[in-house]
C-alpha positions as CSV (number, residue, x, y, z in Angstrom):
1,M,151.3,156.0,58.2
2,K,152.4,159.2,58.0
3,G,150.0,160.9,56.1
4,L,147.5,158.9,58.4
5,I,149.0,160.5,61.4
6,A,149.2,163.7,59.6
7,S,145.4,163.7,58.9
8,L,144.7,162.7,62.4
9,A,147.1,165.7,64.2
10,A,144.6,168.3,61.4
11,F,141.2,167.2,62.8
12,C,142.7,167.7,65.9
13,R,144.1,171.2,65.3
14,R,140.1,172.1,64.0
15,I,139.0,171.0,67.6
16,P,138.5,174.3,69.5
17,K,141.1,174.6,72.3
18,A,137.5,174.8,74.1
19,V,136.3,171.3,73.4
20,L,140.7,169.5,74.1
21,F,140.5,171.2,77.3
22,G,136.3,169.6,78.0
23,I,138.0,166.4,76.8
24,A,141.1,166.4,78.8
25,V,138.9,167.2,82.4
26,L,136.1,165.0,81.7
27,L,139.3,162.1,81.2
28,Q,140.8,163.1,84.4
29,S,137.7,162.9,86.1
30,A,136.5,159.8,84.8
31,L,140.1,158.5,86.0
32,L,139.6,159.7,89.7
33,V,136.0,158.1,89.3
34,L,137.6,154.4,88.4
35,M,140.0,155.2,91.6
36,V,137.8,155.9,94.0
37,A,135.6,153.1,93.4
38,D,139.1,151.1,93.2
39,R,139.5,151.7,97.0
40,M,135.9,151.4,97.5
41,Q,135.6,147.9,96.2
42,I,138.7,146.6,98.3
43,L,136.8,148.3,101.7
44,R,133.6,147.1,100.6
45,D,134.3,143.4,99.5
46,G,138.5,142.4,101.3
47,V,138.2,140.6,104.3
48,E,139.9,142.4,107.5
49,V,143.3,141.6,108.6
50,T,144.8,142.9,112.2
51,L,149.1,143.6,111.6
52,Q,151.0,145.3,114.0
53,T,153.0,148.2,113.5
54,Q,156.7,148.2,114.3
55,P,158.9,151.3,115.7
56,V,160.5,152.9,112.8
57,D,163.5,155.1,112.4
58,P,163.4,158.3,114.1
59,R,165.2,160.0,111.1
60,D,162.5,159.4,108.9
61,L,159.8,161.7,110.5
62,L,156.0,162.9,109.7
63,R,156.5,163.8,106.6
64,G,153.1,166.5,106.1
65,D,149.9,165.1,107.6
66,Y,150.6,161.4,107.6
67,V,152.6,158.8,109.4
68,V,155.1,156.0,108.4
69,L,154.0,152.3,109.2
70,R,156.5,149.5,109.0
71,Y,154.7,146.1,110.2
72,D,156.2,142.7,111.3
73,I,155.1,141.8,107.9
74,S,157.3,144.4,106.3
75,Q,160.2,142.1,106.1
76,L,159.9,138.5,105.8
77,P,162.4,136.0,104.8
78,A,162.4,134.2,102.0
79,G,162.0,130.5,102.7
80,A,161.8,128.3,99.6
81,L,162.2,131.6,96.9
82,A,165.8,132.1,98.4
83,G,168.2,132.1,95.4
84,K,165.4,131.7,93.2
85,P,165.1,133.4,89.9
86,A,162.8,137.1,90.2
87,D,161.1,138.5,86.9
88,A,162.0,142.0,88.3
89,R,164.3,144.1,90.1
90,H,161.6,144.4,92.5
91,P,158.9,141.7,91.3
92,D,155.3,141.3,93.3
93,V,155.1,138.7,95.9
94,F,152.5,137.2,97.7
95,V,152.4,136.6,101.7
96,K,149.9,134.1,103.1
97,L,148.7,135.1,106.7
98,A,147.1,133.4,109.0
99,P,145.7,134.7,112.8
100,N,147.4,134.2,116.0
101,A,145.5,134.0,119.1
102,G,145.7,137.2,120.0
103,G,144.0,138.1,116.1
104,I,146.9,139.6,114.8
105,Y,147.5,138.3,111.6
106,Q,151.4,136.9,110.8
107,A,153.6,135.7,108.1
108,V,153.5,132.0,106.9
109,S,155.4,131.9,104.0
110,V,156.5,133.7,100.6
111,H,155.3,132.9,96.9
112,A,156.4,134.3,93.5
113,E,152.5,133.6,92.8
114,P,149.4,133.3,94.0
115,V,148.3,130.3,96.1
116,T,145.2,128.9,97.1
117,V,144.2,129.7,101.1
118,T,141.5,128.7,103.0
119,A,139.6,131.7,106.1
120,P,141.0,132.4,108.1
121,D,144.1,132.4,106.2
122,V,144.8,135.1,103.6
123,L,146.9,136.0,100.8
124,I,148.0,139.3,100.6
125,R,149.7,141.1,97.4
126,G,153.9,142.9,98.0
127,R,156.8,144.2,95.9
128,V,160.0,143.7,97.3
129,G,161.1,146.5,98.1
130,N,164.5,148.9,96.9
131,H,167.1,147.8,99.7
132,G,168.7,144.1,99.9
133,G,165.5,142.5,97.7
134,A,167.7,141.6,94.8
135,C,170.6,139.9,94.8
136,G,172.6,138.1,92.0
137,D,175.3,139.6,89.5
138,D,172.2,140.0,87.7
139,R,169.8,141.2,90.6
140,R,167.4,139.4,89.6
141,R,167.1,136.7,92.0
142,F,165.1,136.0,95.4
143,C,167.6,137.7,98.7
144,D,167.1,135.1,102.0
145,K,165.4,137.5,103.4
146,L,162.8,140.8,101.6
147,P,162.2,144.0,102.3
148,I,158.6,144.1,101.1
149,K,155.7,146.9,100.7
150,Y,152.4,146.3,100.1
151,G,151.2,149.8,99.9
152,L,149.6,150.1,103.5
153,E,153.5,152.1,104.3
154,S,151.6,156.4,105.1
155,Y,147.9,156.7,106.3
156,F,147.0,160.6,106.3
157,V,145.6,161.8,109.1
158,P,143.9,165.7,110.9
159,E,146.4,168.0,111.7
160,G,148.0,168.0,114.9
161,E,147.6,164.3,115.1
162,G,150.2,162.7,113.7
163,R,152.5,163.0,116.8
164,K,150.5,161.2,119.2
165,L,149.9,158.2,116.3
166,E,153.8,157.7,115.6
167,D,154.6,157.7,119.5
168,A,151.9,154.9,119.7
169,R,153.4,153.0,116.6
170,N,156.8,152.9,118.2
171,Q,155.6,152.4,121.4
172,Q,153.8,149.2,119.5
173,K,150.1,150.4,120.9
174,L,149.2,151.0,117.2
175,R,147.8,148.2,115.1
176,I,145.8,148.5,111.6
177,V,142.9,146.8,110.0
178,A,143.4,146.0,106.5
179,A,140.4,144.9,104.0
180,V,142.5,142.1,101.1
181,L,140.7,141.2,97.9
182,P,141.1,138.1,97.3
183,S,143.3,139.1,94.6
184,G,145.7,139.6,97.5
185,R,145.3,144.0,97.2
186,P,144.8,145.8,99.9
187,A,143.8,149.0,101.9
188,I,143.9,150.2,105.6
189,K,139.7,150.1,106.6
190,R,140.7,151.5,109.9
191,L,143.9,152.7,112.8
192,L,143.2,150.8,116.1
193,L,144.9,152.4,119.3
194,D,145.5,150.3,122.4
195,G,142.8,147.9,120.5
196,E,139.8,150.8,120.3
197,P,138.8,152.4,116.8
198,M,140.7,155.6,115.9
199,Y,139.8,156.4,112.9
200,E,137.4,155.2,110.2
201,E,138.5,154.7,106.3
202,P,134.9,156.2,104.6
203,L,134.1,154.1,101.6
204,Y,134.6,157.3,99.8
């Protein structure tokens, strides 16, 4: 094994630095393309769900050019999961969502594994957060209430637009439309201000 490693190291040393740099650039470009393609798939193929935002602690100010977002589904009762073992301190969970009479999706139940849902219900994947999600002596059990993050907690906005959106969020006039794949992976697709589209995410 040592001889193989030494041979590989010697081989790498014989490759011109310009070639190694080019390979590194190509790998980074390929990774970026994969990330863009992955997001395009979610936005193109995901089921649309509308979520209501909630006010955020005023100490959590606008960070750069993005708005911090919190939702009705950001903290949920654990339900049948309460007290049960978790596979990590911050386990993934699957939240079953269903639309109310106004078309806003709300949480129905929380699950440790994917469950079957039928339209218009949707299953969205999240991760139990840092604050109060893990209980028990080993911190590997679900608490009664679960703070959950979905990867929808921030949105980049044009310079100077953040304060207006923060004010609308804190007045509960801001909603987001997320696209959710059958696997549960979500992405923000558009922002609604007073029910009207304000920002739309391009596919690329």
